[in-house]
C-alpha positions as CSV (number, residue, x, y, z in Angstrom):
1,M,42.9,200.5,-13.0
2,H,46.5,201.3,-14.1
3,D,47.7,201.0,-17.7
4,S,49.2,197.7,-18.6
5,A,52.0,199.3,-20.5
6,C,54.5,197.7,-18.1
7,L,53.7,194.4,-19.8
8,R,53.6,195.5,-23.4
9,D,56.4,193.1,-24.4
10,T,54.8,190.2,-22.6
11,N,53.3,187.2,-24.2
12,Y,49.8,187.5,-22.9
13,A,49.0,183.8,-23.2
14,E,52.0,183.1,-21.0
15,W,51.0,185.9,-18.7
16,H,47.5,184.5,-18.2
17,E,48.8,181.0,-17.7
18,V,51.1,182.2,-14.9
19,C,48.3,184.2,-13.3
20,D,46.1,181.1,-13.4
21,R,48.8,178.9,-11.9
22,L,49.3,181.4,-9.1
23,E,45.5,181.8,-8.7
24,I,45.7,185.5,-9.3
25,R,42.2,186.7,-10.3
26,D,40.8,190.1,-11.2
27,K,44.1,192.0,-10.8
28,D,45.5,194.6,-13.2
29,A,49.1,194.4,-14.3
30,Y,50.3,197.2,-12.0
31,T,48.9,195.3,-8.9
32,V,50.5,192.0,-9.9
33,R,53.8,193.7,-10.7
34,H,53.9,195.5,-7.4
35,A,53.1,192.3,-5.5
36,M,55.7,190.4,-7.3
37,T,58.3,193.1,-6.7
38,M,57.5,193.0,-3.0
39,R,57.7,189.2,-2.8
40,L,60.9,189.0,-4.7
41,D,62.7,191.6,-2.7
42,G,61.2,190.5,0.6
43,N,62.5,187.0,0.0
44,G,66.1,188.1,-0.7
45,V,66.1,187.8,-4.5
46,P,69.0,190.0,-5.8
47,L,67.9,193.3,-7.3
48,K,69.0,192.5,-10.9
49,V,67.3,189.1,-10.8
50,G,64.1,190.7,-9.6
51,M,64.3,193.3,-12.3
52,S,64.8,190.7,-14.9
53,I,61.6,188.9,-13.7
54,T,59.4,192.0,-13.4
55,G,60.7,193.7,-16.5
56,H,61.9,196.8,-14.8
57,K,64.6,198.5,-16.8
58,S,65.9,200.8,-14.0
59,E,66.7,200.2,-10.4
60,K,64.9,203.5,-9.6
61,M,61.6,202.2,-10.9
62,Y,62.0,198.7,-9.3
63,L,62.6,200.3,-6.0
64,R,59.6,202.6,-6.5
65,Y,57.5,199.5,-6.6
66,R,59.2,198.2,-3.5
67,Q,57.7,199.6,-0.3
68,V,58.9,198.9,3.2
69,G,56.4,197.3,5.5
70,K,56.1,198.0,9.2
71,G,57.0,194.4,10.1
72,E,60.2,194.8,8.1
73,Q,61.1,198.0,10.0
74,E,60.5,196.3,13.3
75,A,62.6,193.2,12.3
76,A,65.5,195.5,11.3
77,L,65.4,197.4,14.5
78,A,65.3,194.2,16.5
79,K,68.5,193.0,14.8
80,I,70.4,196.0,16.1
81,A,68.7,196.3,19.5
82,V,71.1,196.8,22.4
83,E,70.4,194.5,25.3
């Protein structure tokens, strides 16, 4: 399990309340932060807004959490496909 240092400034009561509301169980802070970064970015949330939600201080680190999925690559290629 990864260190939860990424959430050291977080109000843990609030953190647990949000996790309960989202039905997130048995996940460490790293996993939740990674999933949130993917969801935010994948749904078109602007980078700076996503960073403010996840607590990332640098774009480099935010983008490190953001991985490109195969479906995203295929969708991008389909947009530029020549018919």
